[in-house]
PQR file of N, CA, C, O and H, with PARSE charges and radii, in Angstrom:
ATOM      1  N   UNK A   1     -13.495  23.836 -37.083 -0.4000 1.5000
ATOM      2  CA  UNK A   1     -14.128  23.053 -36.034 -0.0000 2.0000
ATOM      3  C   UNK A   1     -13.814  23.658 -34.664  0.5500 1.7000
ATOM      4  O   UNK A   1     -14.663  23.682 -33.774 -0.5500 1.4000
ATOM      5  N   UNK A   2     -12.588  24.143 -34.512 -0.4000 1.5000
ATOM      6  CA  UNK A   2     -12.219  24.757 -33.236 -0.0000 2.0000
ATOM      7  C   UNK A   2     -13.026  26.035 -33.013  0.5500 1.7000
ATOM      8  O   UNK A   2     -13.535  26.278 -31.918 -0.5500 1.4000
ATOM      9  H   UNK A   2     -11.897  24.123 -35.235  0.4000 1.0000
ATOM     10  N   UNK A   3     -13.134  26.841 -34.056 -0.4000 1.5000
ATOM     11  CA  UNK A   3     -13.868  28.101 -33.934 -0.0000 2.0000
ATOM     12  C   UNK A   3     -15.361  27.867 -33.708  0.5500 1.7000
ATOM     13  O   UNK A   3     -16.034  28.683 -33.077 -0.5500 1.4000
ATOM     14  H   UNK A   3     -12.721  26.644 -34.945  0.4000 1.0000
ATOM     15  N   UNK A   4     -15.867  26.770 -34.218 -0.4000 1.5000
ATOM     16  CA  UNK A   4     -17.290  26.468 -34.065 -0.0000 2.0000
ATOM     17  C   UNK A   4     -17.606  25.935 -32.664  0.5500 1.7000
ATOM     18  O   UNK A   4     -18.773  25.823 -32.287 -0.5500 1.4000
ATOM     19  H   UNK A   4     -15.321  26.107 -34.730  0.4000 1.0000
ATOM     20  N   UNK A   5     -16.566  25.610 -31.901 -0.4000 1.5000
ATOM     21  CA  UNK A   5     -16.776  25.143 -30.534 -0.0000 2.0000
ATOM     22  C   UNK A   5     -17.077  23.659 -30.429  0.5500 1.7000
ATOM     23  O   UNK A   5     -17.660  23.204 -29.445 -0.5500 1.4000
ATOM     24  H   UNK A   5     -15.619  25.701 -32.208  0.4000 1.0000
ATOM     25  N   UNK A   6     -16.678  22.906 -31.442 -0.4000 1.5000
ATOM     26  CA  UNK A   6     -16.922  21.470 -31.411 -0.0000 2.0000
ATOM     27  C   UNK A   6     -15.915  20.735 -30.525  0.5500 1.7000
ATOM     28  O   UNK A   6     -16.183  19.621 -30.074 -0.5500 1.4000
ATOM     29  H   UNK A   6     -16.204  23.275 -32.242  0.4000 1.0000
ATOM     30  N   UNK A   7     -14.772  21.346 -30.277 -0.4000 1.5000
ATOM     31  CA  UNK A   7     -13.751  20.743 -29.427 -0.0000 2.0000
ATOM     32  C   UNK A   7     -13.540  21.626 -28.202  0.5500 1.7000
ATOM     33  O   UNK A   7     -13.590  22.852 -28.294 -0.5500 1.4000
ATOM     34  H   UNK A   7     -14.554  22.250 -30.644  0.4000 1.0000
ATOM     35  N   UNK A   8     -13.306  21.003 -27.072 -0.4000 1.5000
ATOM     36  CA  UNK A   8     -13.020  21.744 -25.847 -0.0000 2.0000
ATOM     37  C   UNK A   8     -11.549  21.567 -25.501  0.5500 1.7000
ATOM     38  O   UNK A   8     -10.948  20.536 -25.801 -0.5500 1.4000
ATOM     39  H   UNK A   8     -13.265  20.006 -26.997  0.4000 1.0000
ATOM     40  N   UNK A   9     -10.985  22.573 -24.874 -0.4000 1.5000
ATOM     41  CA  UNK A   9      -9.589  22.468 -24.452 -0.0000 2.0000
ATOM     42  C   UNK A   9      -9.514  21.533 -23.251  0.5500 1.7000
ATOM     43  O   UNK A   9     -10.399  21.526 -22.396 -0.5500 1.4000
ATOM     44  H   UNK A   9     -11.474  23.411 -24.631  0.4000 1.0000
ATOM     45  N   UNK A  10      -8.468  20.763 -23.202 -0.4000 1.5000
ATOM     46  CA  UNK A  10      -8.274  19.829 -22.095 -0.0000 2.0000
ATOM     47  C   UNK A  10      -6.882  20.034 -21.527  0.5500 1.7000
ATOM     48  O   UNK A  10      -5.984  20.536 -22.201 -0.5500 1.4000
ATOM     49  H   UNK A  10      -7.749  20.769 -23.896  0.4000 1.0000
ATOM     50  N   UNK A  11      -6.722  19.633 -20.268 -0.4000 1.5000
ATOM     51  CA  UNK A  11      -5.417  19.706 -19.622 -0.0000 2.0000
ATOM     52  C   UNK A  11      -4.733  18.353 -19.769  0.5500 1.7000
ATOM     53  O   UNK A  11      -5.312  17.320 -19.434 -0.5500 1.4000
ATOM     54  H   UNK A  11      -7.452  19.224 -19.720  0.4000 1.0000
ATOM     55  N   UNK A  12      -3.517  18.359 -20.263 -0.4000 1.5000
ATOM     56  CA  UNK A  12      -2.758  17.133 -20.425 -0.0000 2.0000
ATOM     57  C   UNK A  12      -1.714  17.076 -19.320  0.5500 1.7000
ATOM     58  O   UNK A  12      -0.910  17.996 -19.166 -0.5500 1.4000
ATOM     59  H   UNK A  12      -3.047  19.199 -20.535  0.4000 1.0000
ATOM     60  N   UNK A  13      -1.730  15.996 -18.554 -0.4000 1.5000
ATOM     61  CA  UNK A  13      -0.766  15.853 -17.463 -0.0000 2.0000
ATOM     62  C   UNK A  13       0.622  15.600 -18.017  0.5500 1.7000
ATOM     63  O   UNK A  13       0.787  14.950 -19.049 -0.5500 1.4000
ATOM     64  H   UNK A  13      -2.384  15.249 -18.679  0.4000 1.0000
ATOM     65  N   UNK A  14       1.602  16.116 -17.328 -0.4000 1.5000
ATOM     66  CA  UNK A  14       2.981  15.930 -17.772 -0.0000 2.0000
ATOM     67  C   UNK A  14       3.431  14.508 -17.456  0.5500 1.7000
ATOM     68  O   UNK A  14       2.813  13.812 -16.650 -0.5500 1.4000
ATOM     69  H   UNK A  14       1.468  16.645 -16.490  0.4000 1.0000
ATOM     70  N   UNK A  15       4.492  14.098 -18.087 -0.4000 1.5000
ATOM     71  CA  UNK A  15       5.043  12.765 -17.852 -0.0000 2.0000
ATOM     72  C   UNK A  15       5.521  12.634 -16.410  0.5500 1.7000
ATOM     73  O   UNK A  15       5.397  11.574 -15.797 -0.5500 1.4000
ATOM     74  H   UNK A  15       4.994  14.664 -18.742  0.4000 1.0000
ATOM     75  N   UNK A  16       6.065  13.721 -15.880 -0.4000 1.5000
ATOM     76  CA  UNK A  16       6.551  13.695 -14.499 -0.0000 2.0000
ATOM     77  C   UNK A  16       5.385  13.480 -13.514  0.5500 1.7000
ATOM     78  O   UNK A  16       5.523  12.741 -12.539 -0.5500 1.4000
ATOM     79  H   UNK A  16       6.165  14.583 -16.378  0.4000 1.0000
ATOM     80  N   UNK A  17       4.252  14.120 -13.772 -0.4000 1.5000
ATOM     81  CA  UNK A  17       3.082  13.951 -12.910 -0.0000 2.0000
ATOM     82  C   UNK A  17       2.566  12.514 -12.980  0.5500 1.7000
ATOM     83  O   UNK A  17       2.146  11.953 -11.969 -0.5500 1.4000
ATOM     84  H   UNK A  17       4.139  14.720 -14.563  0.4000 1.0000
ATOM     85  N   UNK A  18       2.597  11.928 -14.160 -0.4000 1.5000
ATOM     86  CA  UNK A  18       2.150  10.539 -14.309 -0.0000 2.0000
ATOM     87  C   UNK A  18       3.080   9.596 -13.563  0.5500 1.7000
ATOM     88  O   UNK A  18       2.622   8.643 -12.932 -0.5500 1.4000
ATOM     89  H   UNK A  18       2.938  12.384 -14.982  0.4000 1.0000
ATOM     90  N   UNK A  19       4.387   9.853 -13.628 -0.4000 1.5000
ATOM     91  CA  UNK A  19       5.356   9.002 -12.923 -0.0000 2.0000
ATOM     92  C   UNK A  19       5.164   9.102 -11.420  0.5500 1.7000
ATOM     93  O   UNK A  19       5.209   8.089 -10.722 -0.5500 1.4000
ATOM     94  H   UNK A  19       4.760  10.626 -14.141  0.4000 1.0000
ATOM     95  N   UNK A  20       4.949  10.319 -10.910 -0.4000 1.5000
ATOM     96  CA  UNK A  20       4.755  10.496  -9.474 -0.0000 2.0000
ATOM     97  C   UNK A  20       3.497   9.773  -9.003  0.5500 1.7000
ATOM     98  O   UNK A  20       3.503   9.123  -7.958 -0.5500 1.4000
ATOM     99  H   UNK A  20       4.912  11.142 -11.477  0.4000 1.0000
ATOM    100  N   UNK A  21       2.428   9.886  -9.770 -0.4000 1.5000
ATOM    101  CA  UNK A  21       1.189   9.202  -9.401 -0.0000 2.0000
ATOM    102  C   UNK A  21       1.373   7.694  -9.409  0.5500 1.7000
ATOM    103  O   UNK A  21       0.860   6.998  -8.532 -0.5500 1.4000
ATOM    104  H   UNK A  21       2.423  10.414 -10.620  0.4000 1.0000
ATOM    105  N   UNK A  22       2.106   7.183 -10.401 -0.4000 1.5000
ATOM    106  CA  UNK A  22       2.353   5.749 -10.486 -0.0000 2.0000
ATOM    107  C   UNK A  22       3.174   5.277  -9.281  0.5500 1.7000
ATOM    108  O   UNK A  22       2.894   4.221  -8.713 -0.5500 1.4000
ATOM    109  H   UNK A  22       2.522   7.748 -11.113  0.4000 1.0000
ATOM    110  N   UNK A  23       4.179   6.054  -8.897 -0.4000 1.5000
ATOM    111  CA  UNK A  23       5.008   5.681  -7.748 -0.0000 2.0000
ATOM    112  C   UNK A  23       4.193   5.693  -6.452  0.5500 1.7000
ATOM    113  O   UNK A  23       4.329   4.794  -5.622 -0.5500 1.4000
ATOM    114  H   UNK A  23       4.406   6.912  -9.359  0.4000 1.0000
ATOM    115  N   UNK A  24       3.354   6.706  -6.283 -0.4000 1.5000
ATOM    116  CA  UNK A  24       2.525   6.767  -5.080 -0.0000 2.0000
ATOM    117  C   UNK A  24       1.520   5.627  -5.026  0.5500 1.7000
ATOM    118  O   UNK A  24       1.264   5.069  -3.958 -0.5500 1.4000
ATOM    119  H   UNK A  24       3.244   7.436  -6.958  0.4000 1.0000
ATOM    120  N   UNK A  25       0.958   5.284  -6.161 -0.4000 1.5000
ATOM    121  CA  UNK A  25       0.020   4.170  -6.223 -0.0000 2.0000
ATOM    122  C   UNK A  25       0.719   2.855  -5.906  0.5500 1.7000
ATOM    123  O   UNK A  25       0.178   2.016  -5.186 -0.5500 1.4000
ATOM    124  H   UNK A  25       1.165   5.737  -7.028  0.4000 1.0000
ATOM    125  N   UNK A  26       1.919   2.676  -6.444 -0.4000 1.5000
ATOM    126  CA  UNK A  26       2.685   1.455  -6.180 -0.0000 2.0000
ATOM    127  C   UNK A  26       3.068   1.359  -4.710  0.5500 1.7000
ATOM    128  O   UNK A  26       3.015   0.281  -4.118 -0.5500 1.4000
ATOM    129  H   UNK A  26       2.359   3.357  -7.030  0.4000 1.0000
ATOM    130  N   UNK A  27       3.455   2.487  -4.124 -0.4000 1.5000
ATOM    131  CA  UNK A  27       3.820   2.514  -2.704 -0.0000 2.0000
ATOM    132  C   UNK A  27       2.623   2.129  -1.841  0.5500 1.7000
ATOM    133  O   UNK A  27       2.750   1.343  -0.902 -0.5500 1.4000
ATOM    134  H   UNK A  27       3.498   3.363  -4.605  0.4000 1.0000
ATOM    135  N   UNK A  28       1.465   2.689  -2.166 -0.4000 1.5000
ATOM    136  CA  UNK A  28       0.257   2.369  -1.407 -0.0000 2.0000
ATOM    137  C   UNK A  28      -0.086   0.888  -1.520  0.5500 1.7000
ATOM    138  O   UNK A  28      -0.488   0.266  -0.537 -0.5500 1.4000
ATOM    139  H   UNK A  28       1.362   3.328  -2.929  0.4000 1.0000
ATOM    140  N   UNK A  29       0.071   0.326  -2.708 -0.4000 1.5000
ATOM    141  CA  UNK A  29      -0.195  -1.100  -2.922 -0.0000 2.0000
ATOM    142  C   UNK A  29       0.742  -1.958  -2.074  0.5500 1.7000
ATOM    143  O   UNK A  29       0.301  -2.909  -1.429 -0.5500 1.4000
ATOM    144  H   UNK A  29       0.398   0.832  -3.506  0.4000 1.0000
ATOM    145  N   UNK A  30       2.042  -1.622  -2.072 -0.4000 1.5000
ATOM    146  CA  UNK A  30       3.009  -2.388  -1.285 -0.0000 2.0000
ATOM    147  C   UNK A  30       2.719  -2.293   0.206  0.5500 1.7000
ATOM    148  O   UNK A  30       2.817  -3.287   0.926 -0.5500 1.4000
ATOM    149  H   UNK A  30       2.400  -0.849  -2.596  0.4000 1.0000
ATOM    150  N   UNK A  31       2.359  -1.088   0.674 -0.4000 1.5000
ATOM    151  CA  UNK A  31       2.027  -0.932   2.089 -0.0000 2.0000
ATOM    152  C   UNK A  31       0.826  -1.795   2.457  0.5500 1.7000
ATOM    153  O   UNK A  31       0.797  -2.403   3.528 -0.5500 1.4000
ATOM    154  H   UNK A  31       2.279  -0.281   0.089  0.4000 1.0000
ATOM    155  N   UNK A  32      -0.159  -1.848   1.574 -0.4000 1.5000
ATOM    156  CA  UNK A  32      -1.349  -2.653   1.849 -0.0000 2.0000
ATOM    157  C   UNK A  32      -1.003  -4.144   1.884  0.5500 1.7000
ATOM    158  O   UNK A  32      -1.518  -4.886   2.721 -0.5500 1.4000
ATOM    159  H   UNK A  32      -0.135  -1.354   0.705  0.4000 1.0000
ATOM    160  N   UNK A  33      -0.129  -4.576   0.973 -0.4000 1.5000
ATOM    161  CA  UNK A  33       0.272  -5.992   0.944 -0.0000 2.0000
ATOM    162  C   UNK A  33       1.025  -6.366   2.216  0.5500 1.7000
ATOM    163  O   UNK A  33       0.809  -7.448   2.763 -0.5500 1.4000
ATOM    164  H   UNK A  33       0.290  -3.974   0.293  0.4000 1.0000
ATOM    165  N   UNK A  34       1.903  -5.490   2.692 -0.4000 1.5000
ATOM    166  CA  UNK A  34       2.640  -5.756   3.937 -0.0000 2.0000
ATOM    167  C   UNK A  34       1.659  -5.901   5.094  0.5500 1.7000
ATOM    168  O   UNK A  34       1.787  -6.808   5.917 -0.5500 1.4000
ATOM    169  H   UNK A  34       2.078  -4.612   2.248  0.4000 1.0000
ATOM    170  N   UNK A  35       0.684  -5.005   5.151 -0.4000 1.5000
ATOM    171  CA  UNK A  35      -0.309  -5.071   6.217 -0.0000 2.0000
ATOM    172  C   UNK A  35      -1.125  -6.358   6.125  0.5500 1.7000
ATOM    173  O   UNK A  35      -1.430  -6.974   7.146 -0.5500 1.4000
ATOM    174  H   UNK A  35       0.580  -4.268   4.482  0.4000 1.0000
ATOM    175  N   UNK A  36      -1.476  -6.763   4.913 -0.4000 1.5000
ATOM    176  CA  UNK A  36      -2.225  -8.012   4.729 -0.0000 2.0000
ATOM    177  C   UNK A  36      -1.419  -9.216   5.204  0.5500 1.7000
ATOM    178  O   UNK A  36      -1.962 -10.107   5.857 -0.5500 1.4000
ATOM    179  H   UNK A  36      -1.228  -6.262   4.084  0.4000 1.0000
ATOM    180  N   UNK A  37      -0.126  -9.248   4.881 -0.4000 1.5000
ATOM    181  CA  UNK A  37       0.734 -10.367   5.298 -0.0000 2.0000
ATOM    182  C   UNK A  37       0.867 -10.394   6.816  0.5500 1.7000
ATOM    183  O   UNK A  37       0.789 -11.460   7.428 -0.5500 1.4000
ATOM    184  H   UNK A  37       0.315  -8.524   4.351  0.4000 1.0000
ATOM    185  N   UNK A  38       1.068  -9.213   7.434 -0.4000 1.5000
ATOM    186  CA  UNK A  38       1.187  -9.154   8.888 -0.0000 2.0000
ATOM    187  C   UNK A  38      -0.102  -9.625   9.556  0.5500 1.7000
ATOM    188  O   UNK A  38      -0.065 -10.356  10.546 -0.5500 1.4000
ATOM    189  H   UNK A  38       1.131  -8.347   6.937  0.4000 1.0000
ATOM    190  N   UNK A  39      -1.228  -9.206   9.015 -0.4000 1.5000
ATOM    191  CA  UNK A  39      -2.512  -9.627   9.587 -0.0000 2.0000
ATOM    192  C   UNK A  39      -2.711 -11.128   9.428  0.5500 1.7000
ATOM    193  O   UNK A  39      -3.237 -11.790  10.322 -0.5500 1.4000
ATOM    194  H   UNK A  39      -1.258  -8.612   8.211  0.4000 1.0000
ATOM    195  N   UNK A  40      -2.291 -11.657   8.293 -0.4000 1.5000
ATOM    196  CA  UNK A  40      -2.395 -13.101   8.077 -0.0000 2.0000
ATOM    197  C   UNK A  40      -1.551 -13.881   9.061  0.5500 1.7000
ATOM    198  O   UNK A  40      -1.976 -14.915   9.576 -0.5500 1.4000
ATOM    199  H   UNK A  40      -1.863 -11.119   7.567  0.4000 1.0000
ATOM    200  N   UNK A  41      -0.347 -13.379   9.320 -0.4000 1.5000
ATOM    201  CA  UNK A  41       0.530 -14.045  10.288 -0.0000 2.0000
ATOM    202  C   UNK A  41      -0.065 -13.988  11.686  0.5500 1.7000
ATOM    203  O   UNK A  41      -0.007 -14.966  12.431 -0.5500 1.4000
ATOM    204  H   UNK A  41      -0.002 -12.539   8.901  0.4000 1.0000
ATOM    205  N   UNK A  42      -0.640 -12.838  12.041 -0.4000 1.5000
ATOM    206  CA  UNK A  42      -1.293 -12.722  13.355 -0.0000 2.0000
ATOM    207  C   UNK A  42      -2.433 -13.728  13.480  0.5500 1.7000
ATOM    208  O   UNK A  42      -2.580 -14.391  14.507 -0.5500 1.4000
ATOM    209  H   UNK A  42      -0.687 -12.043  11.435  0.4000 1.0000
ATOM    210  N   UNK A  43      -3.235 -13.834  12.423 -0.4000 1.5000
ATOM    211  CA  UNK A  43      -4.358 -14.766  12.448 -0.0000 2.0000
ATOM    212  C   UNK A  43      -3.906 -16.207  12.568  0.5500 1.7000
ATOM    213  O   UNK A  43      -4.508 -16.997  13.294 -0.5500 1.4000
ATOM    214  H   UNK A  43      -3.116 -13.296  11.589  0.4000 1.0000
ATOM    215  N   UNK A  44      -2.833 -16.550  11.845 -0.4000 1.5000
ATOM    216  CA  UNK A  44      -2.309 -17.916  11.905 -0.0000 2.0000
ATOM    217  C   UNK A  44      -1.780 -18.234  13.293  0.5500 1.7000
ATOM    218  O   UNK A  44      -2.022 -19.321  13.819 -0.5500 1.4000
ATOM    219  H   UNK A  44      -2.344 -15.908  11.255  0.4000 1.0000
ATOM    220  N   UNK A  45      -1.057 -17.292  13.890 -0.4000 1.5000
ATOM    221  CA  UNK A  45      -0.518 -17.519  15.236 -0.0000 2.0000
ATOM    222  C   UNK A  45      -1.635 -17.585  16.270  0.5500 1.7000
ATOM    223  O   UNK A  45      -1.550 -18.337  17.240 -0.5500 1.4000
ATOM    224  H   UNK A  45      -0.860 -16.409  13.464  0.4000 1.0000
ATOM    225  N   UNK A  46      -2.685 -16.790  16.056 -0.4000 1.5000
ATOM    226  CA  UNK A  46      -3.785 -16.786  17.008 -0.0000 2.0000
ATOM    227  C   UNK A  46      -4.502 -18.136  17.048  0.5500 1.7000
ATOM    228  O   UNK A  46      -5.049 -18.522  18.082 -0.5500 1.4000
ATOM    229  H   UNK A  46      -2.754 -16.179  15.268  0.4000 1.0000
ATOM    230  N   UNK A  47      -4.499 -18.849  15.928 -0.4000 1.5000
ATOM    231  CA  UNK A  47      -5.129 -20.178  15.908 -0.0000 2.0000
ATOM    232  C   UNK A  47      -4.441 -21.124  16.875  0.5500 1.7000
ATOM    233  O   UNK A  47      -5.064 -22.047  17.400 -0.5500 1.4000
ATOM    234  H   UNK A  47      -4.055 -18.535  15.088  0.4000 1.0000
ATOM    235  N   UNK A  48      -3.171 -20.899  17.108 -0.4000 1.5000
ATOM    236  CA  UNK A  48      -2.410 -21.743  18.024 -0.0000 2.0000
ATOM    237  C   UNK A  48      -2.315 -21.133  19.422  0.5500 1.7000
ATOM    238  O   UNK A  48      -1.542 -21.602  20.257 -0.5500 1.4000
ATOM    239  H   UNK A  48      -2.664 -20.150  16.681  0.4000 1.0000
ATOM    240  N   UNK A  49      -3.105 -20.084  19.674 -0.4000 1.5000
ATOM    241  CA  UNK A  49      -3.151 -19.479  20.998 -0.0000 2.0000
ATOM    242  C   UNK A  49      -2.049 -18.490  21.279  0.5500 1.7000
ATOM    243  O   UNK A  49      -1.834 -18.127  22.435 -0.5500 1.4000
ATOM    244  H   UNK A  49      -3.733 -19.703  18.995  0.4000 1.0000
ATOM    245  N   UNK A  50      -1.349 -18.047  20.270 -0.4000 1.5000
ATOM    246  CA  UNK A  50      -0.259 -17.089  20.454 -0.0000 2.0000
ATOM    247  C   UNK A  50      -0.712 -15.708  20.008  0.5500 1.7000
ATOM    248  O   UNK A  50      -1.147 -15.530  18.870 -0.5500 1.4000
ATOM    249  H   UNK A  50      -1.523 -18.343  19.331  0.4000 1.0000
ATOM    250  N   UNK A  51      -0.611 -14.727  20.907 -0.4000 1.5000
ATOM    251  CA  UNK A  51      -1.013 -13.368  20.569 -0.0000 2.0000
ATOM    252  C   UNK A  51       0.228 -12.493  20.461  0.5500 1.7000
ATOM    253  O   UNK A  51       1.077 -12.490  21.352 -0.5500 1.4000
ATOM    254  H   UNK A  51      -0.258 -14.872  21.831  0.4000 1.0000
ATOM    255  N   UNK A  52       0.325 -11.758  19.372 -0.4000 1.5000
ATOM    256  CA  UNK A  52       1.489 -10.907  19.132 -0.0000 2.0000
ATOM    257  C   UNK A  52       1.403  -9.631  19.945  0.5500 1.7000
ATOM    258  O   UNK A  52       2.425  -9.166  20.448 -0.5500 1.4000
ATOM    259  H   UNK A  52      -0.365 -11.760  18.647  0.4000 1.0000
ATOM    260  N   UNK A  53       0.233  -9.051  20.093 -0.4000 1.5000
ATOM    261  CA  UNK A  53       0.076  -7.798  20.813 -0.0000 2.0000
ATOM    262  C   UNK A  53       0.373  -6.608  19.911  0.5500 1.7000
ATOM    263  O   UNK A  53       0.495  -6.748  18.694 -0.5500 1.4000
ATOM    264  H   UNK A  53      -0.598  -9.429  19.684  0.4000 1.0000
ATOM    265  N   UNK A  54       0.488  -5.438  20.524 -0.4000 1.5000
ATOM    266  CA  UNK A  54       0.735  -4.208  19.774 -0.0000 2.0000
ATOM    267  C   UNK A  54       2.231  -4.040  19.557  0.5500 1.7000
ATOM    268  O   UNK A  54       3.005  -4.019  20.514 -0.5500 1.4000
ATOM    269  H   UNK A  54       0.390  -5.324  21.513  0.4000 1.0000
ATOM    270  N   UNK A  55       2.631  -3.921  18.305 -0.4000 1.5000
ATOM    271  CA  UNK A  55       4.033  -3.698  17.969 -0.0000 2.0000
ATOM    272  C   UNK A  55       4.112  -2.618  16.903  0.5500 1.7000
ATOM    273  O   UNK A  55       3.156  -2.387  16.162 -0.5500 1.4000
ATOM    274  H   UNK A  55       2.002  -3.938  17.528  0.4000 1.0000
ATOM    275  N   UNK A  56       5.264  -1.959  16.833 -0.4000 1.5000
ATOM    276  CA  UNK A  56       5.458  -0.952  15.792 -0.0000 2.0000
ATOM    277  C   UNK A  56       6.014  -1.621  14.545  0.5500 1.7000
ATOM    278  O   UNK A  56       6.401  -2.789  14.576 -0.5500 1.4000
ATOM    279  H   UNK A  56       6.041  -2.147  17.434  0.4000 1.0000
ATOM    280  N   UNK A  57       6.051  -0.883  13.462 -0.4000 1.5000
ATOM    281  CA  UNK A  57       6.525  -1.436  12.190 -0.0000 2.0000
ATOM    282  C   UNK A  57       7.999  -1.826  12.263  0.5500 1.7000
ATOM    283  O   UNK A  57       8.427  -2.775  11.607 -0.5500 1.4000
ATOM    284  H   UNK A  57       5.737   0.066  13.437  0.4000 1.0000
ATOM    285  N   UNK A  58       8.764  -1.103  13.049 -0.4000 1.5000
ATOM    286  CA  UNK A  58      10.209  -1.372  13.119 -0.0000 2.0000
ATOM    287  C   UNK A  58      10.542  -2.632  13.908  0.5500 1.7000
ATOM    288  O   UNK A  58      11.517  -3.319  13.602 -0.5500 1.4000
ATOM    289  H   UNK A  58       8.416  -0.331  13.582  0.4000 1.0000
ATOM    290  N   UNK A  59       9.747  -2.934  14.908 -0.4000 1.5000
ATOM    291  CA  UNK A  59      10.081  -4.091  15.749 -0.0000 2.0000
ATOM    292  C   UNK A  59       9.086  -5.227  15.565  0.5500 1.7000
ATOM    293  O   UNK A  59       8.882  -6.009  16.493 -0.5500 1.4000
ATOM    294  H   UNK A  59       8.955  -2.376  15.156  0.4000 1.0000
ATOM    295  N   UNK A  60       8.468  -5.342  14.413 -0.4000 1.5000
ATOM    296  CA  UNK A  60       7.477  -6.390  14.183 -0.0000 2.0000
ATOM    297  C   UNK A  60       8.131  -7.765  14.113  0.5500 1.7000
ATOM    298  O   UNK A  60       7.554  -8.746  14.582 -0.5500 1.4000
ATOM    299  H   UNK A  60       8.634  -4.707  13.659  0.4000 1.0000
ATOM    300  N   UNK A  61       9.314  -7.848  13.541 -0.4000 1.5000
ATOM    301  CA  UNK A  61       9.950  -9.144  13.306 -0.0000 2.0000
ATOM    302  C   UNK A  61      10.354  -9.844  14.600  0.5500 1.7000
ATOM    303  O   UNK A  61      10.198 -11.061  14.711 -0.5500 1.4000
ATOM    304  H   UNK A  61       9.783  -7.051  13.161  0.4000 1.0000
ATOM    305  N   UNK A  62      10.868  -9.105  15.577 -0.4000 1.5000
ATOM    306  CA  UNK A  62      11.378  -9.720  16.811 -0.0000 2.0000
ATOM    307  C   UNK A  62      10.298 -10.489  17.582  0.5500 1.7000
ATOM    308  O   UNK A  62      10.545 -11.635  17.957 -0.5500 1.4000
ATOM    309  H   UNK A  62      10.994  -8.117  15.487  0.4000 1.0000
ATOM    310  N   UNK A  63       9.119  -9.920  17.837 -0.4000 1.5000
ATOM    311  CA  UNK A  63       8.094 -10.693  18.558 -0.0000 2.0000
ATOM    312  C   UNK A  63       7.631 -11.930  17.798  0.5500 1.7000
ATOM    313  O   UNK A  63       7.313 -12.950  18.410 -0.5500 1.4000
ATOM    314  H   UNK A  63       8.919  -8.989  17.533  0.4000 1.0000
ATOM    315  N   UNK A  64       7.592 -11.849  16.482 -0.4000 1.5000
ATOM    316  CA  UNK A  64       7.179 -13.012  15.688 -0.0000 2.0000
ATOM    317  C   UNK A  64       8.211 -14.122  15.804  0.5500 1.7000
ATOM    318  O   UNK A  64       7.848 -15.291  15.938 -0.5500 1.4000
ATOM    319  H   UNK A  64       7.851 -11.021  15.985  0.4000 1.0000
ATOM    320  N   UNK A  65       9.480 -13.776  15.755 -0.4000 1.5000
ATOM    321  CA  UNK A  65      10.544 -14.781  15.855 -0.0000 2.0000
ATOM    322  C   UNK A  65      10.574 -15.446  17.227  0.5500 1.7000
ATOM    323  O   UNK A  65      11.006 -16.594  17.334 -0.5500 1.4000
ATOM    324  H   UNK A  65       9.774 -12.826  15.646  0.4000 1.0000
ATOM    325  N   UNK A  66      10.131 -14.764  18.272 -0.4000 1.5000
ATOM    326  CA  UNK A  66      10.091 -15.344  19.604 -0.0000 2.0000
ATOM    327  C   UNK A  66       9.178 -16.566  19.667  0.5500 1.7000
ATOM    328  O   UNK A  66       9.423 -17.494  20.437 -0.5500 1.4000
ATOM    329  H   UNK A  66       9.781 -13.831  18.185  0.4000 1.0000
ATOM    330  N   UNK A  67       8.123 -16.559  18.850 -0.4000 1.5000
ATOM    331  CA  UNK A  67       7.183 -17.667  18.862 -0.0000 2.0000
ATOM    332  C   UNK A  67       7.751 -18.887  18.171  0.5500 1.7000
ATOM    333  O   UNK A  67       7.294 -20.005  18.410 -0.5500 1.4000
ATOM    334  H   UNK A  67       7.924 -15.805  18.224  0.4000 1.0000
ATOM    335  N   UNK A  68       8.757 -18.685  17.304 -0.4000 1.5000
ATOM    336  CA  UNK A  68       9.311 -19.777  16.510 -0.0000 2.0000
ATOM    337  C   UNK A  68      10.178 -20.664  17.298  0.5500 1.7000
ATOM    338  O   UNK A  68      10.719 -21.632  16.765 -0.5500 1.4000
ATOM    339  H   UNK A  68       9.128 -17.776  17.110  0.4000 1.0000
TER
END
């Protein structure tokens, strides 16, 4: 069957490559969830007339706590 050309050769990814892809996918998912939560908090605060403004990822918590 192989000589007749009924099967084609395929590339099989290594276990290490699969693990790296899984970790990168998980990291991207977590980053997206953090951004969604931050956006939700901004929207909730905006309903009460409070604007957070532009903040970096490292100092996001301090401006939010000021409103509390």
